N, C-alpha and C positions, 0 to 999 in steps of 0.2 A: 209344403204345408207350413204356412206362416206360424201357426201356433207351436208346432214342433220346433221350429227354428228359434222362437223366443225362449222356449224351455232349455234348449241347448246353450243359449247365450248365458243362462243363469249358472251353468256349471263352471266352477273355478278352472282357470286355464291350466293349472298344474295337476288337475284331477285326471287319472288315467281312464280313458274311455275307448271302447271299440264298438263301432256301429255294426249291427248285423242286418244284412239285406237292405242297406241304405248307404248313401254316400254323401259326405259333406267335405268341403275344403278343409285341409289341415287336420283331419281326423282319420285314424286308422279304421278300416272297414273290412268285413268278411262277407262275401256273397257268392252264390253259385250260379251256374248256368240253368236258370229255371226252365227254359224251353226243353233242353235235353233231359233234365230230371223228370219232368212231367211225361215227356215222350217215352223215356225208359220205363217209368212206372207202369204206364198203360201197356207197353210192349210186353213187360214181364207178365202182367195179368192175362194178356191175350195168349201168350205162350203156354200158360198154365191151363188153358182151355176155357177161360171166362169170356163171355160175349156180352152179357148185360152188365156193363161196367158203369157204375155211378160216378159222379164227379162232385166233390165237395168244393164249392166255389168260394174263394176268398174275395176280397174287395177288388173289383176290376179296375178301379181308378188308380191302384198302385201298380208300379212297374212289375213287381213279382207276380201279382195276381193275373195281370194281363199276359205276361210271358208264359205262365203255367198253362193258361187256357190255349195259347198258341201251340204249345207242345202237344197237348191232347189233340187239338184239331189237326195238327201236322201228321200225327200217327194215323188218324182215321182217313185223311186224304190220301196218304201214301198207300194204304191198304184198299182204297176204293170203297170204303164203307161210309155210309151216312152217319155223321156225328149226331146223336140223339140227346138233346138237352132235357128231355123229359125226366131223365134219371139224374137229377142234380139237387144239391142242397146248397143254399146260400148261407154262408157263415161269415158274420161281420164282427165278431167279438175280439176286441183288442184294446189295450190302453197304453198310452205312451206316458211313462213316468207315473 
């Protein structure tokens, strides 16, 4: 995202910063395995007896949003169940800085 990169360039070089769920050269970052996290979340709900599981969908153009959807789809594929996107909510609220 060029706009985000420009804003990061405005931060003083000696200012401590850690990126969450993002990666840039020369900056510390923290992120998770989104595929496994989404897979495990759906698996837990399934083990609790839930079958009509909705999906609150983040921005799919981001790596994390895409990976989370992959994790959900992977679970359904392994169980041999059709993944039904009719039970979904698209959620796109976020602000950078």
